[in-house]
N, C-alpha and C positions, 0 to 999 in steps of 0.2 A: 775304372778305379778312381781317376781324378775327380770325375763328377760326383762320385759317391762320397769321397772324403770331404769335399766342399759342402755338399748340400744335404747330407743326412740329418743335420741339425734342424734345417728349416723346411726343406722342400716338400716332403711327403709326410705330413703329420700322421702318426699312426703306422709307420712302416719300419719297424725295427728289425725286420727280416734282414736288413743289412748288417745286423749283428755287430761284431767287434769293430768293423770299419768305422762305425759312427763315433765321432769325437765325443759327442754328448748324446748318446742314444736316448730317445724318448722313453720314459719308464713305463712300467706295467702296473696297473692298479685296478682294484675293484671295490665295490661296496659303497663308499661315501660319494654321493653325487654333488656337483657344484650347486651353490645356492641360486635357484632360479629367480629370486627376487632382487638379486644384486646386479643392477644394470650399469654400475659405474665402471670407469676405466681402472684396471688394476695394473700394478707394476711390481715386478719381482726382479731383484738383482742378486745373483748367487755366484760366488767363486767355487768351482768344482775341480777336485783333483783329477788328473788324467793319468791313468796307469794301465797300459795294455801292450801286448807284444808287437803291435804294428808301429806305434809312434813313440813308445817309451813313457817316461814319467814327466809330468809337468802340471800345468794348471790351465783351466778354461774359465774365462770371465764371461758370464752370460747375463744379459738383460732381456726380460720378456715383458711385454705389455699385452693385455687382452681387453677386448671391448666389444660392444654390440653395435653393429651398423644399422640395424633396423629395430626400432622400438616395438615391444610386444611381439617379437618374432620367436618362432620355435627353432630358428637356426642356431647352430653352435656359435660360441663367441669367436670372433676373429682374433688373430694373433700377429704381432710383430716382434721380431727377435734380433738382437745384436750379439755377436760372439767374437771372442779372440782366444786363440789356442796357442800355447807355447810349450815345447817339450825339450828334454835334455838331449834329444837326437838332432837338435837344430831344425826341427820341423815346426812350422807355425802357419797360422791362417787368421784372417780377419774377414768378416762377412756380415751380411744382413739379409733378412728374409721375412716373409709373412704369408699368411693364408687368410683370405677374406670370404665371407658368406653373404650373398646379396639376395634380395627378393624372397625372403622367407625360405632360404636354402635352395632356391631355384638355380642360382649361379654360384660357382665356386672358382676362385682365382688364387693361384699360388705363384709367388715370385721370389727369387733368391739370387744373390750375387756375392762373389767372394774372390779373394786373392790370397795365395799362399804358396808355401814351399814345403815339400814332403820328401824325406829321405827314407826310401823303402827298399824291399828286397823282391827280386823276381825269382819265383820258384819253378818256372817253366810251365808248360801246358800239361795239365792233368798228371799223368804218370811219368813225365820226363825225369829219369833217374839222375841225370847230370845236374840239373839246376835244383831239383827238389832237395837233394842232400847238400848241395853247395850253391846256395842262392847268389845271384848277381846283384850287387848293390847299385841302386840308381836313384836319381833325384827327379822330381816333377815340380816345376814352378810355373805359375801362370794364373790366369783369370777364368772365371766361369760365371755365366749368366744363364738362368733357366726359368722357364715359365710354363704354367699349365692352366688352361681355361676350360671349364666344364659347364654344361647346361643340362637341366633335367629334360630328358626325352619323354619319359613316362614315369609313373610311380616307381621309385627305387632304382631307376636306370639313368645314368648320366653319360654324355658323350661330348667330345671336344678335341682340342689340339694341344700338343706340347712342343716345346722347342728348347734347344740348348746351343749356346755360343761359347766356344772354348778356345783358348790360345795357350796351350801347355808347351813348356820347353823341357825336353827329356835330356838328361845328362847321365852318362855312366860313371860310376865311382869304382875304379879299379886301381891296381898298382902300375898300370901302364899309361904313361902320359899321352901317347899317341891315341889310344882308345878313348881316353878321357876328353880329348879335344873334339870327338865326334858328338854332335848335338843334333837333335831333331826338334824343330819348332813349328809344327803344323797349325793351321786353323781347322778346327773341327766344329762344323755347324750342322745340326740335325733338326728335323721337324717331322711330325707325324701325328696320327690319330690316337685318341685315348678313349677307353670305355671303362666305366665303373658301375657296379651293381651293388647296392647297399641296403640290406634289410635289418641292420643292427638296431636293437631297441634304444641305444643311446650312443652318440658319437664319442662321448668322453669316457664313460664307464660301461661298455657293452657287456651284457650278461647272456644274450641270446641273439641269434640271427647270423647272417653271412655277409661278408664283404669280399667282392671280387674286383680285380682290376687288370687291365691289359693296356700296355703301352708299346707302340711300334714307331721307331724313329728311322728316318732315312737321312744319311749323311751323304751329300752330293755336291758336286761343283756348282750346280744350279742355285744352291743357297750359300755358296762361298766356302765350301769345305775342300780341303786339300786331299782328303781320303774319301773314296766312294765305297760305302758299306751300309748295312742296315743292322738293327738290333731290336729285339723285343723282350719284354719282361712281363710275366703273368703271375698273379698271386690269388690265392683263395684262402680267406680266413674264416674260421667258424668258431662260434661261442656257444657254450652250453652251461646252464646253471645246474650244478650238481646238488648243492645245498644252499641255504640262505646266504652263507658267507663264503661259498666255494664255487669258483668258476673255472672251467676248462677251456682254454683257447688253443686252437690248432692252426697250422699254416702249411699249405702246399705251394711250392714255387717252381716254375720252370722258366728258363731264359736261354736266349741264343743270340750270337753275333755271327755275321758271315765271315768267311775266311780272310777277307781283305781288311778286317778291323785291326788297328794297332793293338799290341798285346795289353796295353794299359786301358783299353776299352772293352776287353773281354769280360763276360760275366764270371762270377766266382761264388763258391759256396760261402754262405754268409750267416753264420750264427756264432754265438759266444763259445769260446773254448780253444781258439787257435788264431794265429795272425791272419788278418784279412788278406785276401789274394793268394793265400798259400795253395788253395785248390781252385785253379781257374782253367777255362777251356772255351771251345766254341759253343758248348751248351752245358747247362747246369740243371740238375733236378735235386730238390731237397724237400724234406718234411720236418716239422718240429712242433712241439706242444709245450704248453705251460699251464701248470695248476696254480691258481691264485687264491689265497686265503686271507680274508679281511679280518684280522684279529680284534681290532678296535676301530673307532671312527677315523683315527689318524694313521694307524700302523697296519701294513699288509706284508705278508710273506709269500714267496713264490718258489717253485721248483720247476726246472725246465730240462728238456732233452731234445736233441735233433740229430738227424743223419741225412747224408746225401752225397753227391759226387759230381765231379766235373769231367767232361769228356773232351779230349783233345780234338777229336773230329766230331762234328755235330751229330748227336744221337747214334754214335757207334759204341755200343756197350763195352766192347773189349778195350777201348781206350779210356775207360773211366777210372778215376782214382777216388776211392771212398773216404769219407770223413765223418766224424761224429763229435758231439759236444754235449755236456750236461752240467748242471749246477743248481745252486740255490741263491736266493736274494731276499732283500728287505726293501720296503718302500715306506716313506713318511710323508704325509700330506702337509704341504706348507701353505697352500692357498685353496680354501674350500670353494670360493667363488669361481676360480679358474680351473680347478682340478689339477693344479700343479703339485708335483711331489719331487722329492730327492730320494735316491736309492743307491744300493750297492749290490753287485752280483759277484759271486765266486763261482768260477767255471773250470772244468777240466775237459780236455779234448783229446783227439787222436794223436796229437803230437807228443803226448805224455807229460805235458807241463800244465800247471795251474795258472789261471789268469784272474785278475780282479778288474771290475768295471765300476766306475762311479757315473752317476747320471742325474739329470734334472730335466723336467719338462712335463708335458701332458702324457696321458696313457697311450699305449701303442699295442700293435699286434705282437705275437711272440717273436 
């Protein structure tokens, strides 16, 4: 949870499967491709409203710079971003991150770091009726550093290593002073292998092909972690061109953490329509799709829907709590050279409440 809140903006460009948890989720877009002849460094600074059921209402101040590392390369443009987020729930974060493409896209490097404080709710594991109806308020404050390095193994296949260094401080927010004095401040360091398979026709505006990723992280005292556990996360994204201006993007995701993982490191169902972490457990399975319509060179419309569940015990179906979300959105292209756009989504989910999401950035999966 903590790593997701910090790094969704920077760390994995094109992975908005994290859904509502993203402070500034990377938007969805099709149709207009970035200008291939523009090799200059581009800068975009945008204040973005924040309005979601996880962090409340506020503002995100975002600065993004894109550039080419290799002249005359077919690699995507590299990106550096700065962000500050402040909301009316006294949640905030500041951070920086970037993604670089080297050697004609033979190597990919992602780095991100941040510090922040988040006031959140714990809804229990999966179908826990006590916390789900009466969530426990808690705070997470601390720092996160994350990195991913990938090298091309063969055409369309990348492999490498990922790592995370975290120092979160957990505090409970209750009406009992004795309980509130209880704090947990562990060091959580993890490292492990990564695999990516990518046949998309375009990194920025894909209209066909597949993108698959698998990340396995081991948190162990050998790398300085106070907790010993492991977690993995796997995605499969597919794109199909239905008409000249109409693209269908789909996503299948599975994730798991071992039983010794702290609750704030468990995977959770992650798409738009309800608060992040409301459905979490030792394992998660979800699917979602998005239909994208490019109405003009600058304006795009989307409609999306998804469903899935979290299992309190890993892959035990009778411990699963199901969730769904659906909605519509709009995108407006603000930088053709970089494929940057701003957008808004209106979503409704299994909690029975509507939600609004503002966003700025490059395109991403559903």
